[in-house]
C-alpha positions as CSV (number, residue, x, y, z in Angstrom):
1,M,63.7,64.6,296.7
2,A,65.8,67.8,298.0
3,Q,64.1,69.2,301.6
4,Y,64.6,73.3,301.6
5,F,64.6,74.7,305.1
6,T,64.7,78.4,305.8
7,V,67.0,79.7,308.7
8,P,65.0,81.6,311.5
9,A,66.3,84.8,312.9
10,D,67.3,83.1,316.5
11,D,69.4,80.4,314.9
12,L,72.0,83.5,313.5
13,G,75.6,82.5,314.1
14,V,74.7,78.8,314.4
15,E,77.3,76.5,312.4
16,L,75.9,74.4,309.5
17,D,76.4,71.0,311.3
18,E,75.2,72.0,314.6
19,Y,71.8,73.5,312.5
20,L,71.4,70.2,310.3
21,C,71.6,68.2,314.4
22,R,68.7,70.2,314.9
23,L,67.1,69.3,311.9
24,F,67.4,65.9,312.2
25,P,68.2,65.1,315.9
26,L,68.8,61.1,315.5
27,A,71.1,61.3,312.9
28,R,75.0,61.4,314.5
29,K,76.5,64.6,313.6
30,R,79.7,62.8,311.5
31,E,77.6,61.5,309.5
32,L,75.8,64.9,308.7
33,R,79.5,66.3,308.0
34,S,80.0,63.6,305.9
35,L,76.8,64.5,303.7
36,V,77.8,68.1,303.8
37,R,81.5,67.6,302.7
38,D,79.7,65.3,299.8
39,G,78.0,68.5,298.2
40,R,74.5,67.0,299.2
41,V,74.1,70.3,301.5
42,T,73.7,73.4,299.8
43,V,74.0,77.1,301.7
44,N,71.7,79.4,299.3
45,G,72.2,76.8,296.3
46,A,76.2,76.6,297.1
47,P,78.3,74.0,298.4
48,S,79.4,74.8,302.1
49,A,81.7,73.6,304.7
50,P,80.0,71.8,308.0
51,S,81.5,75.2,310.1
52,Q,79.8,77.8,308.1
53,R,78.2,80.1,310.1
54,L,74.5,80.9,308.8
55,R,72.7,84.0,308.6
56,A,68.8,84.7,309.3
57,D,66.9,83.9,305.8
58,D,69.3,81.3,304.4
59,V,68.1,78.4,302.6
60,V,69.5,75.1,303.3
61,G,69.2,72.3,301.1
62,C,69.5,68.9,302.1
63,D,69.5,66.5,299.1
64,F,68.9,63.3,300.9
65,D,65.8,61.3,302.5
66,D,65.8,60.9,306.6
67,E,65.3,57.4,305.5
68,E,69.0,57.3,304.0
69,L,70.5,58.7,307.8
70,E,71.8,55.8,309.5
71,A,69.7,54.5,312.3
72,H,71.8,53.9,315.6
73,E,71.3,53.0,319.0
74,P,70.6,55.4,321.7
75,E,72.9,56.4,323.7
76,A,71.4,59.2,325.8
77,A,68.4,58.3,326.9
78,P,67.0,59.8,330.2
79,S,66.6,57.6,333.3
80,E,62.7,58.0,333.3
81,P,60.2,57.8,330.1
82,P,58.8,61.1,329.0
83,V,55.6,61.9,330.4
84,L,53.0,63.1,327.9
85,L,50.7,65.9,328.3
86,H,48.9,65.5,324.5
87,E,49.0,63.3,321.9
88,D,47.3,62.6,318.4
89,E,48.7,61.3,315.4
90,H,50.3,64.7,314.9
91,V,51.6,66.0,317.9
92,L,53.1,65.2,321.2
93,V,53.3,67.7,324.2
94,V,56.0,66.4,326.8
95,D,56.4,67.4,330.6
96,K,60.1,68.3,330.5
97,P,61.7,67.9,333.4
98,A,64.4,70.5,335.0
99,D,68.0,69.2,334.5
100,L,67.4,67.8,330.8
101,L,68.8,68.8,327.3
102,V,65.8,69.2,324.6
103,E,68.3,67.6,322.1
104,P,71.6,65.9,322.1
105,D,74.7,68.6,323.3
106,R,77.1,69.5,320.5
107,W,80.1,68.6,322.4
108,D,79.0,65.6,324.6
109,E,76.5,62.8,322.6
110,S,76.3,60.8,325.9
111,R,74.8,63.6,327.8
112,P,70.6,62.8,328.2
113,N,68.4,64.4,326.1
114,L,64.7,64.4,325.2
115,I,64.7,63.5,321.7
116,V,66.2,60.0,322.6
117,G,63.9,59.4,325.2
118,L,61.1,60.2,322.6
119,Q,63.1,57.8,320.0
120,V,63.2,55.3,323.0
121,L,59.0,55.6,323.0
122,S,59.0,55.3,319.6
123,Q,61.1,51.9,319.4
124,L,59.3,50.5,322.3
125,R,55.6,51.2,320.3
126,V,57.2,49.4,316.9
127,E,58.1,46.5,319.2
128,R,54.4,46.3,320.4
129,G,53.2,46.6,316.9
130,E,52.2,50.2,317.3
131,E,53.2,53.1,315.2
132,G,56.4,54.7,315.3
133,F,57.2,58.6,314.8
134,R,59.9,60.5,314.5
135,P,60.5,63.4,316.9
136,R,60.8,66.8,315.2
137,L,62.1,69.8,317.4
138,V,59.5,73.0,317.0
139,H,60.4,75.3,319.8
140,R,63.0,74.5,322.4
141,L,63.2,74.7,326.4
142,D,66.2,75.9,328.4
143,K,67.8,72.6,330.0
144,D,67.0,73.6,333.7
145,T,63.5,75.2,332.9
146,S,60.9,72.8,333.3
147,G,57.5,72.5,331.8
148,A,55.4,72.1,328.6
149,L,57.1,71.4,325.2
150,A,55.5,70.5,321.7
151,V,57.4,68.3,319.6
152,A,55.8,67.7,315.8
153,K,55.6,63.9,314.8
154,T,55.0,64.4,311.4
155,V,55.8,66.8,308.6
156,D,52.8,68.7,308.2
157,A,52.8,69.1,311.9
158,E,56.4,70.5,311.6
159,R,55.2,72.8,308.8
160,V,52.1,74.4,310.9
161,L,54.0,74.7,314.3
162,G,57.0,76.0,313.2
163,A,54.8,78.9,311.2
164,A,52.6,79.0,314.2
165,F,56.0,79.8,316.5
166,E,57.7,82.1,313.8
167,Q,54.3,83.8,313.1
168,G,53.1,84.8,317.2
169,G,50.5,81.9,317.1
170,V,50.9,80.4,319.9
171,V,50.3,81.1,323.4
172,K,52.9,80.3,326.3
173,R,52.6,81.1,329.8
174,Y,55.7,80.5,332.1
175,L,55.9,81.0,336.2
176,A,58.8,83.1,337.2
177,L,60.0,83.4,340.7
178,V,61.9,86.6,341.1
179,E,63.8,88.7,343.3
180,G,62.2,91.7,345.0
181,E,58.6,92.7,345.0
182,H,57.2,94.0,342.2
183,P,54.9,97.0,341.8
184,L,52.0,95.3,339.6
185,G,48.9,95.4,341.4
186,E,46.0,92.8,341.3
187,G,44.3,92.3,338.0
188,E,47.1,94.7,336.4
189,S,49.7,93.6,333.7
190,E,52.7,95.5,331.7
191,T,54.5,94.8,328.9
192,I,58.2,94.8,328.8
193,D,58.9,95.9,325.4
194,L,63.3,95.7,325.2
195,P,64.9,94.7,321.9
196,L,67.1,92.2,322.6
197,G,70.4,90.8,320.9
198,P,73.7,88.9,321.8
199,D,76.1,90.2,324.2
200,H,79.3,90.4,322.4
201,R,81.3,90.6,326.0
202,R,79.8,87.4,327.5
203,S,79.7,84.2,324.9
204,G,76.4,82.8,325.2
205,H,74.8,85.7,326.9
206,M,71.9,87.8,325.6
207,C,71.4,91.6,326.5
208,V,68.8,94.3,325.8
209,R,70.6,95.9,323.0
210,R,69.3,99.0,321.1
211,D,70.2,97.5,318.0
212,G,68.5,94.1,319.0
213,K,65.1,92.3,318.3
214,S,62.0,93.0,318.5
215,S,61.1,91.7,321.9
216,Q,57.9,91.7,324.1
217,T,56.9,90.0,327.3
218,L,53.7,90.1,329.0
219,V,53.7,90.0,333.0
220,R,51.1,89.9,335.9
221,V,52.0,89.1,339.5
222,R,50.4,85.5,340.5
223,E,51.6,85.9,344.3
224,R,53.4,87.8,346.7
225,F,56.2,86.9,349.3
226,R,58.5,89.3,351.3
227,G,61.4,90.3,349.2
228,M,60.1,87.8,346.3
229,T,57.2,87.4,344.0
230,L,56.0,84.9,341.9
231,L,55.0,86.2,338.3
232,E,53.1,85.1,335.3
233,C,55.5,85.8,332.1
234,Q,53.5,85.3,328.6
235,P,56.6,85.7,326.2
236,L,54.8,87.6,322.7
237,T,58.0,87.0,321.0
238,G,60.3,84.2,321.1
239,R,64.0,85.0,321.8
240,T,66.5,83.4,323.4
241,H,66.5,83.7,327.4
242,Q,63.9,86.4,326.9
243,I,62.0,86.1,329.9
244,R,65.3,86.0,331.9
245,V,66.9,88.8,330.1
246,H,63.6,91.0,330.5
247,L,63.1,90.6,334.4
248,A,66.6,91.1,335.4
249,A,66.4,94.2,332.9
250,Q,63.8,95.3,334.8
251,G,65.2,95.0,338.3
252,F,63.4,91.4,338.9
253,P,66.1,88.5,337.7
254,L,65.1,84.9,338.5
255,L,65.6,84.2,341.9
256,V,67.7,81.2,341.0
257,D,69.8,81.9,337.5
258,P,73.4,81.6,337.5
259,L,73.4,83.9,334.5
260,Y,71.2,86.8,335.0
261,G,70.7,86.6,338.6
262,R,72.8,86.0,341.6
263,R,72.3,82.3,342.8
264,K,73.1,79.0,341.6
265,A,70.4,77.6,344.3
266,L,68.1,78.8,346.6
267,L,68.7,77.6,350.6
268,L,66.2,77.3,353.4
269,S,68.5,79.1,355.7
270,E,68.4,81.8,353.3
271,I,64.4,82.8,354.1
272,K,63.7,80.9,357.7
273,S,66.0,83.0,360.3
274,S,65.2,80.5,362.8
275,Y,67.0,77.6,360.5
276,R,69.9,75.4,362.6
277,R,71.6,73.1,360.2
278,K,72.8,69.8,361.7
279,P,76.4,69.5,362.7
280,G,78.4,68.1,360.0
281,Q,75.9,67.7,357.5
282,A,75.5,70.3,354.2
283,E,72.4,71.8,353.9
284,T,70.1,70.7,350.4
285,P,69.1,73.2,348.6
286,L,65.5,74.4,348.2
287,I,66.0,74.7,344.5
288,A,68.9,74.4,342.5
289,R,67.8,75.1,339.0
290,L,66.1,78.0,337.1
291,T,63.1,79.6,338.8
292,L,61.4,79.3,335.4
293,H,58.3,76.8,334.2
294,A,56.4,76.4,331.0
295,E,53.0,76.2,332.8
296,Q,50.4,76.4,329.6
297,L,51.1,75.8,326.3
298,E,48.4,76.7,323.4
299,I,49.1,75.3,319.5
300,P,46.7,75.0,317.0
301,R,45.7,71.8,315.6
302,V,47.3,69.9,312.7
303,P,45.7,69.7,310.1
304,E,45.4,73.6,309.7
305,G,42.0,74.6,310.7
306,A,41.1,71.0,312.3
307,G,39.6,72.5,315.6
308,E,40.0,74.4,318.2
309,P,43.5,75.2,319.5
310,I,45.5,72.6,321.9
311,R,45.1,73.9,325.4
312,V,47.9,71.9,327.5
313,L,48.6,72.7,331.4
314,A,51.9,71.4,333.0
315,P,51.5,70.5,336.8
316,C,54.2,72.8,339.0
317,P,57.3,70.7,339.6
318,K,57.8,69.2,343.4
319,D,61.2,71.5,343.9
320,F,59.4,74.4,342.5
321,E,55.9,73.8,344.7
322,R,58.2,72.7,347.7
323,T,59.8,76.5,347.6
324,L,56.7,77.9,346.9
325,K,55.2,76.2,350.2
326,Q,58.3,77.6,351.9
327,L,57.9,81.0,351.2
328,A,54.4,81.2,351.7
329,K,55.4,80.1,355.4
330,W,58.4,81.8,356.3
331,R,58.3,85.0,353.9
332,P,54.4,85.5,353.7
333,A,54.0,89.2,351.8
334,R,53.4,92.4,354.0
335,R,50.1,93.3,354.8
């Protein structure tokens, strides 16, 4: 029985084979390409090529079932098993570590990723006589962003959660450590309302564009330091790199962000004036990834109306917590 998927706005310009990899993350790309060439995948009812770039609201038809896809041994499992923050029969919420891809890399399938880690978890359960599951992505986090990530275990959950993310029925709260002392007062908040779109001058980047898609981020101050601020950010829309671009556009880029900020890492010597490096030893960074953590996620129950929303908190990772402690010690807020 054929399955049909409507391409969301955030996947504008994605090649068909890459989009299929997102829909069927456990299948090999070459297998999906073969199905396209055999005419078993259509775009708006017409045969297509694996490299066709998709438009928002295109309808992709897949005339095959999940069971037809060849099973294969996982080659890119993370070194540590996924940490689950919530699980029921329909949904998982995972505490994604930084430096871990969510889905297979399009150029290098051997790179560890979360989806394969969940596949391994499912296989282990089956071997113990428990029920397995097929993980289905309903949203994503950047590789270097840590925190709460929801994964559907069933087709019903994929439909309900996919619609909730698309229609603003999900609450997400991030911690963002930024450069600069934000002027918001205690108890105050502001909404950054700037349209976003692809930056055609820099591949893989987003930027503020007059003709971009409507994008809003609610911002509050969580903690202050001298020259830096810890913000709470609640994206009200779900654009690629939204928080990073919005904050940078306001003059408060993430403290560590090689794309939109000015650092690849934060060193203790940058914030501690009395720091002395040991001769012959390189300094280990306090944090060497995006200073962005998905702290809270609130999603609807499956099936719809089955109860109160699922609310999950992801603990602050060690590198992020260590950085905040050092800032509180060496860069306390001005009195």
